[in-house]
N, C-alpha and C positions, 0 to 999 in steps of 0.2 A: 772202786772209786776211780772216776776219770780225772786224770791229772791234765794240766794244761798241755803237756807234751803229747799225751795220747789224743787229746782233742785236735791238736794241730796236725798230728799224723793222719787222723781220719779225714780231716779237711783236705790235706794234700792228696790223699788217695782219691777222694771224690773229684778233685780238680784235675788231676793228671791221669785218671783212669782212662783206658782206651775207649774211644767212642764205639758204641755197639754197632755192629753191621746189620743193617736191616735187609730183609729179603726183597728181591726185585719183584715189583708188582706189575700187573698188566696195565698198559696205558689205555686211556680212553680211545675208543674206536672212532676213526674217521675214514670215510670211503677213500679219500685221497691217499692216506698213509697205507691203508690196506692194499690198494691196487699197486702202489709203488713197491711194497714188500713182495707182492706176488710177481711183479715184473722182474724184480731182482732175483727171483728164484729162492727166496728165503723160506725157512721153516717157520710156520705161523701157527699160533694158538689163538682162537677166539673163545673167550669166556663170556657166556651170557648169564648175567647175574642180576639179582635184586637185593637191595639192602635188607629187606624183611625176610629173606629166604634162609632158613637154617641149614639147608643142604649147601647153598652157596657159601655160607660162613664156614662150613666144614671143609669145603673144597679149597678155599683161599690159602690156608697155610701149606697145604699139600702142594699146590701149584707154585707158590712162592719158593718153597724149598727145592722143588725140581728145577725151576728156572735159575736158581742160584748154583746148581750143580754144573760141573764142567761139560757134561753131556749135552745140556740144553742152553749153554751160555750164549749161543748165537741165535736162539729162537726169538722171534718177535711175537710178543703177546699183547693182544688187544682185549679190552673189556667193553661189552655192549650192555648198557643198562636196560634191563627188560622193560621197565616202566617208562623211561624217558626216551628210548630209541626204538619204539615199536615198529617204525618203518624199516629199520635196519634188521630187526629180529625177523620180520617177515621176508625181507629180501634175501637173507641168508638161509631161509627155509627152516627156521627153528619154530617150535611150538610152545616152548616153556623155558623158564629160567633154569639154572643149573645145567645148561647144555654146554658142552665143550666140543669144539670143532678144530681139527688140525688140517693144515694145508702144507704141501710142498710145492711152492710156487703157486701156479694156478690150479693145481690138482688137489681136490679134497682127499686127505689121507685117512680120516677117521672121524667118528662122531660118537658121543655118549651123552646120556641124560641121567642126572641124579646120582652119578658115581662118586663115592667118597672113599674108595679103596685105593690107597697110594700105589700099589703095584699095577693095577689096571689103568690108572691115570698115567703112570710112567710109560706103560706100554702104548697108550694112545699117543702121547707126545713123541715117543720113539718112532712111530710110523711116519712122522714128518721129517725126521732127521736124515 
């Protein structure tokens, strides 16, 4: 049986509970931001994804978790929408969604397509650090 005191305690827990920390997501790709990150010599991830793609959905939490780690905290991550940014997809030389491309400054460091293995995605990102 819930007493008033118990109910008030549960309400207090809900109100004062710490706010959950959400994973860092890739930001929408713009050519200007990408070129600025390259010019600054940043470690860069480009994630080409589509909302309907099950592989992209599987990649998302893996990428977010890696971007939250200390090893990749300074990596700049961009997301290109496969359907809405077809010109950018072609310009970067990609053929399909679920493509991940890393850069160290202006130099491409690695590329993968359809990978959902956390270890190999981490290795791909590591090439750009």
